[in-house]
Phi, psi and omega in degrees: 000137184261118172268148177293131178275130184269140178288129179266107183297341178296338181273355181294126178235131181295344179274349187280178182300317179296317182294320177298321179296318178296312179301322182291318180296317181298317181294319181290324176297316174305309182298318180295326176291330173287316186294325180300329175285333188265328182289145174299155184302329183289345181239010190282005172272358176286142175226142174293124181258317183201156168237128175224112187057236181257026178244132178248142173248117177260143181233147175212159179259008184238116181297328176294320175294320177301314181298309179301319179298319178295337181275346188238038183301318176304317179300312182300314180298320177298322180291314177298328182284351172281347175263121189306327180283351183241023182287347179266357178295127179247342184219142182232136170252141180248131177236150177249128178274103182289339184266000183057028175243127172266144183250000000 
């Protein structure tokens, strides 16, 4: 009979993969909290989803917001550059979450 093994949190190391994932999530949550204050009201449903090199992916559950955002890329780059962690961003991708779930 196989018993479920309990995870020992004493073995958790911040430098491990799980710790890195938590640190990244914490950073993204902080950035999104700052972004909501900086974005114009018509774009404030945008959230940072990922950063890959100098490319940021923003996500929204509203197609109209995504369309407006794509028309205002220069404004978005300017807003992102106001966030210290995003000063190197050169390109933005806008995605629509059709399931209304943010990841």
